[in-house]
C-alpha positions as CSV (number, residue, x, y, z in Angstrom):
1,M,-20.2,30.3,11.1
2,D,-20.0,27.4,8.9
3,K,-19.3,30.1,5.9
4,E,-16.6,31.8,7.9
5,I,-14.9,28.3,8.2
6,I,-15.3,27.4,4.5
7,S,-14.1,30.8,3.2
8,A,-11.3,31.3,6.2
9,G,-7.6,30.0,4.9
10,W,-8.4,28.7,1.3
11,A,-4.9,30.2,0.3
12,G,-3.1,28.2,2.7
13,E,-5.1,25.1,2.1
14,S,-2.3,22.7,1.8
15,E,-1.0,23.4,5.1
16,L,-4.3,21.9,6.4
17,S,-4.3,19.3,8.8
18,F,-5.5,16.5,7.9
19,E,-8.2,16.7,10.8
20,A,-9.2,20.4,9.6
21,A,-9.5,19.5,5.7
22,M,-11.6,16.8,6.6
23,E,-13.8,19.4,8.8
24,R,-13.9,21.5,6.2
25,L,-15.1,18.9,3.8
26,E,-17.7,17.2,6.3
27,I,-19.2,21.0,6.4
28,I,-19.4,21.6,2.8
29,V,-21.0,18.1,2.2
30,G,-23.8,19.0,4.9
31,R,-24.2,22.4,3.3
32,L,-24.9,20.6,-0.2
33,E,-26.8,18.0,1.4
34,N,-29.5,20.5,2.7
35,G,-29.9,21.6,-0.9
36,D,-30.5,25.3,0.3
37,V,-27.4,26.9,-1.1
38,P,-27.9,29.1,-5.0
39,L,-26.4,27.2,-7.7
40,E,-23.2,29.6,-7.7
41,Q,-22.2,28.7,-4.3
42,A,-23.2,24.9,-5.0
43,I,-20.6,24.8,-7.6
44,E,-17.7,26.7,-5.5
45,L,-18.8,24.6,-2.6
46,F,-18.4,21.7,-4.7
47,Q,-15.1,22.7,-6.4
48,Q,-13.8,23.5,-2.7
49,G,-14.9,20.0,-1.6
50,M,-12.9,18.4,-4.5
51,K,-9.6,20.0,-3.5
52,L,-9.8,19.0,-0.1
53,S,-10.9,15.3,-0.9
54,H,-8.0,15.4,-3.1
55,L,-6.0,17.0,-0.2
56,C,-6.9,14.2,2.3
57,G,-6.1,11.9,-0.1
58,K,-2.6,12.8,-0.7
59,K,-2.1,13.3,2.7
60,L,-3.3,9.6,3.6
61,E,-1.1,8.2,0.7
62,Q,2.1,10.2,2.6
63,V,1.0,8.3,5.7
64,E,1.0,4.7,4.1
65,R,4.3,5.3,2.9
66,K,6.1,6.2,6.5
67,I,4.2,3.4,8.0
68,E,6.0,-0.1,8.3
69,I,4.9,-3.3,9.5
70,L,6.8,-5.5,11.9
71,V,6.7,-9.3,10.8
72,E,8.5,-12.1,12.2
73,E,10.9,-14.0,9.7
74,N,12.8,-17.2,10.7
75,G,12.0,-16.1,14.2
76,S,13.2,-12.6,14.3
77,L,11.2,-9.3,13.8
78,A,11.8,-7.4,10.3
79,K,10.2,-4.6,9.1
80,K,8.4,-4.6,5.5
81,P,7.0,-1.4,4.1
82,F,3.0,-0.9,4.4
83,A,1.4,-2.4,1.4
84,A,-1.9,-0.9,1.7
85,G,-4.8,-3.3,0.5
86,A,-2.7,-6.4,0.9
87,D,-4.4,-9.7,2.0
88,E,-4.3,-10.2,6.0
89,G,-5.9,-13.9,6.2
């Protein structure tokens, strides 16, 4: 079944949800960590994993751009864009 999940739907990879891409990535990592796949298949799995990792990164960046935080300025609330990695202290 893992093989079906990994190979199914690669043509529409960019349409995967973040969760579906992460699930596929976890399966690939598990198979590679087991070390019981032939070299050619391991290379293919690695390439698919890199594509999924890139896809997940892009989806996270899109979400970060959409997030706004509310901050209090001079007694009123104001919307500010989310700044990833900003100091919270």
